[in-house]
N, C-alpha and C positions, 0 to 999 in steps of 0.2 A: 504493500500500500504506500509506504514512504517513497520507494523508488518511482512509483507511478506518479505521485505528486511532483517529484523532482523533474521528471520528464515533461510533465504538463507545464511546469513553471518556466522551463527553458526552451520549449518548442515555439519560439516567437521569431517571425521573419523580420527582416530589416524594415519592410514597409509597415508591418504591424507595430514595430517599436517606434517608428516615426509618428504613427497615428496616436499612440499612447503619449508620446512626448508633447505633441501639439495640444492634445486635450489637457494635459497637466499644465502646460504653459498658460492656457486660457484660464484655467482655474486659479493659478497663482496670480495672474494679472488682475482678475476680478477680486481676488481676496485683498490684494494691495489697495485697489480702488475703494473697496468697501471699508477697509480699515482707515484709509485716509479720509473718507467721507464721514465716518463715525467720529473720528478725532476732530474734524472741522466743526461738526454739530456740537460736540461737547465743549469745544473752545468757545463757540458762539454763545452757548447757554451760560458758561462761566463768566464770560465778559458781560453779558446782560445783567446777571445777578450781582456781579461786582459793582457795576455802574449804579444799580438800584441801591445797594448798601451805601455807596458814597453819597448818593442824593439824600438818603435818610439821615446820615451822620453829619452832613454838611451844615444843617440848620442849627444855629446857636442862639436864635432870637426866641426867648420864651413867650414874648408878646404875640408872636404869629407863628405858632408851631406848624411844622410840615404835616400835611395830611398824608399819613403813612398808608392809609387805605387806598387812596387814589394812586399813589406811587406803585403799590403792589398790584393794583388793578391794571395799571398801565403795563407793568411787566408781564402780567398774565395774558393780556391782549396781544402783546408783542410776540410772546412765545407761541401763542395759538395761531397767530397769523403766519408764522414762519413754517408751519406744518413740519415740525422737526421729526415727528414720528414717521410721517410719510417718506421723508428723505432717507431715514434709516431703513425703512422697510423696502424701499425701491432698490437700493444697492445690495441689500441682503438677498432680495428675491432673485436678482440677476446672478449672484454668486451661487445660490441654491440650484438654479437651473443648470449652470455649468458643472456643478458637483454631481448632479444626477446624470448628466451626459457622460462625465468621466467614469462614473461607476459602471455604466453600461458598456463603455469601451473596454474597461478592465475585465468585466465578466465575459464579454465576447472573445477577448484575446487569450485570457488565462485559463479558460475552462474548455479548451479544445478536447474533443473526444479522440484520444490517441489510440483507442482500440481499433479504429478504422485501418490503421497501418500494421496491425498485428498479424503475423503470418503463423499459422498453426504448423510449426515444425517439430518433428520428433527429436528430442535430445536424449543422448545416452546419459542416464542418471549418474553413473560412475564418473564419467568425464566432467559433467557439470559440477558435481561435488568437489572434484579435484580443483577445478578452476576457482570456485568460490573459496575453498579452504586456502588455496595458494594466495589468493588476494588478501584474505584476512591476516594471514601470517606476514605477508609482504607489508601490510599497513601497520603491523604491530598489535593487532587486536587478538592476542593469543588466547584469552579466556573464551571469547566467542568462537574462535576457530576450534579450540579443544572440545567445546560443547557440540559443535557441528560434527566433528570427527566421531564422537561417541554416538550421537543420535542417528547419523547417516550410516554408521557401520563402516567407516573408512580408516581403520587403525594404521594402515601403512602410510597415510598422509601425515602422520605425526613427524615423520622424518623431515618434512619441510620446515618444521618449527625451528630446529637447531640452526638452519641456514640463516634465518633472519633474527634469531634471538640476540646474538652477539651484536649485530648491527644496531638494533634498537636500544640495547644497553649503552652502547657508545653514544648514540644520539641523545639519549636521556641525560647522560652525564654532561654532554656539551651544553644542554639547556641550562644546567646548573653551573656553567662556566668551569667545568672540570674536564681538562684535556688529557688526563692521564690514560684512560682507556683508549682514546683515539691515537695517542702517541705510541702506545704499546702495539696497536694493530699495524700502524704504518712501519714501525720498526721490524715487526715480524715479516711484513710483506715488502720490505725495502727493495729487494731484487726485482720483484714483479712490477712495482711502481716505476722503478728506473727504466725497466725494459719497455714499458708502455709510454715513456716520456712524460709521466706525471710529476708535477712538483708539489704534490699534496703534502708530503712530509715537511718540506721547507716552509710552506704556508702555516702549518700547525705549529712548528717550532717558533716561527715569528710571532704568532698569536700568543703562545705561552710566554715568550720573552716580554712582550708588551704587557701581559697580565702581571708578571713579576715586577716589571718596572713601575707599574701603577700601584701595586699593593705592598711591595717590599722595598728593600734599599737599592741604591744605585750599584753597590758592590755585588749584591745578589744577582742583579741583571747582567752585570759584566761577567761574572763567573759562569753564568748560564750560556752566554754568548761564546765564551772561549771553549766551553765543553761541547756544546751541541751545534752551534752555528758556524764556527770557524771552518769546518770541513767544506762548507759551501762557498767559501770566499773566492775560490779560483774561478767558479762559473757564475757567481751572482754577487760580484764585488759591489755594484751600485746599490743593491738592496742592503748589503751588510753595512755599507757606509751610512746609509739612511738610518739604519737601526742604531748605529753608533751615535748619530746626532741626537737621537731620542734620549740618550743618557743625561743630557743637560736639562731635561724636563721631568726627571724622576719625581713621581708622586703628583704631578700636575700635567700629565700628557694631554688631558682634555682641553687645556688652555694653549697648547702648542700648535705649530704648523702640522704636526703629525697626528692630530686628533682623529683623523679618518681611520687610522690603524687600529683603534680600539672601539670603533663604532659597532653597534649591535648588528648591522648588516654584514660585518666581517664574519661573525659567528654563524649567521644564517647561510651565507654563501658557502662557507667551509663545511657546514653540516650537509648541505645538498651535494657538494662535490664528493665528500666522503661516502655518502650513500650511493652515489653513482658509481664510484670506483668499487665499492663493496659488491654491489649488484653485478657489475661487470665481471668480477672474479668468480661470481656464482653462475655466470652465463645467463644472467637475467637482465631485463631492462629496468631503468629507474622506476618507471610506472608499470603497474601490473597490467597484463593483457586485458583483464576484465574492466579496469578503469578506463583504458584506452578505448575499448569497444563501446562502453556506455557513453563516453564523451563524444565519440564519432557519431553514435546513434542520435544523441541530442542535437548535434549540429545538422544532421541530415533530416531530422524529423519534420521541420516546417515544409520542406520540399515534398516529402512523402505524404503529408497531410493534404497538401494542395492537389497532388496527383490523385489521391484517393477520392477527393471531392469531385474533381473533374471527371474521373472515370465513372463514378457513381451517377453523375448527372447524365452520362452517355449510356448508362445501364450496361457497363462493361466491368469485368472483374480484373483489376490490374494484377492481383495476386496470381492469376493463372499465366501471366507472362514470364518468359524465361529471362528477359532483359528489361530493365527500366526504359521507358520511352523518353526519359529526360535525363540529362547528366546530373549526377549528385556530387556537387562540389564540396570538398572538404579542405580545411586549412592546411598550411604547410606542415604543421606539427603531426599530421596524420600521413605524410608522405615519407615512408620508410625506405622505399627503393623505387627505381624507375619502372613504371608500368605503362605500356602502350595499349590502348583499346582502339581497334579499327573503327573509324567514323562511319564506315559503310555497313559492315556486318555486326558491329557492336561486340565483336569477340575480342577477348584479351590475347595479345600476342604470346606466342609460345615458341619453343624450339622448332616444332614442326610447322608453325604458322607465324614466321617472324615478320617484323615491320620492314617494309620496302619503300624506298624513296623514289618517286617518279622524277623525270627530268625537270619538271616545273617546280619541284621542291615539296610538293604535298606528299603525305605518307599514308599508305594503306597496308593492310596485311596481305601476305602472299596469296592466300586463298581468294581474297576479293579481287586481286589482280588476275588471278587464274580465271575467275568467272567472267570478268569484264572483257578479257581477251579471248573468250570462247575457247578455253583450254589451250591458250598460247598460240592460237592459229591466226590471229590478226591483231592489228593495232587497235587502240581504244582511246577514248577521250577521258581525260581526268574528270571525276565527278565534281570538282570544285573550280575548274577553270577550263577554257576552251582548247587547251593544248593537247595534241595527240601524243601518245607514248606507245612504246612497244615493250614487251616483256624483257627483251635484251637490254633495254636502256635503264631498267629499274635496278637499284642497288640496295642490298640489305643493310639495315642500320643495326648498330649494337649499342645498348644502353648500359 
């Protein structure tokens, strides 16, 4: 149920988002106008009452006392003639109308029936359990994962726990500004990190050095540098010199030109980098496959919803199609490798059906060219421009 609501909340197209923004801006504008008008009315009433009090207090002649009743009656008449209540009601009524419209826009946009794009696919329960359990361990939700392992009867999946347990212990320690577990891990994996070209160990040592400089003495920081950072001087002399300059600001680095070296963002970046390296050594990605699949589904959901609505209006079942009739564009973060889909056949290129470039520069798959050329018996026109081509002129592309 929770994931269903999440998908609903994020299945918003850019056009729908623009409509929501415009409706919100209208409400915000009317709210400002209503507030301004209300303040104007309040100021006017205050001014009239203040002027009346001055008139009452200004008379000092006991022989001809001021007729307070007439002054108050005059004030009452003036306030009545101003129709103050109608002025307030008018601006508030306009605001309420726009608020009502905005609510309808939100209900229409955020309550999409995503069941329209659900495809009844049979899943292997064992595989599905493994995917979910792996995701939970990957995200550090060990208690929930252990519970699912027990209830789903997947005892072998517990082996996944030990792979991520150490990583999350290190990350939890880093949240508490404790770098010891992280430093122990990079020391144990020094050779592998060096082979991969990673400078994670140096970054962690630098952060530890800055933490010592901030919390302990100048001498403690200098001793730490001589012991742990001096081996990097031959390849990172500029950074070592910068760290030496920090010694002049011991205990007050936040006031120095080097304040960025102790910023909270440094800890966050290093935590993510360590997690990425750790997952890489396990042969896994930083993000779990399940989280990537859900994120990609959320991004493609608006297109699928529109497709379902259009096909329903035409009384056609889009789920019976082998290929989507419209492209499903995803962001660069979901492009993990080069993939070519033939714009004619909609088939994904493969070793048997590779992408081929025509003389005009357009690209089709080999099987599409085979069909257009009538089994390589004649020349053919490019589907996207008027130029002729022959099979012999087409060249295979490699991604």
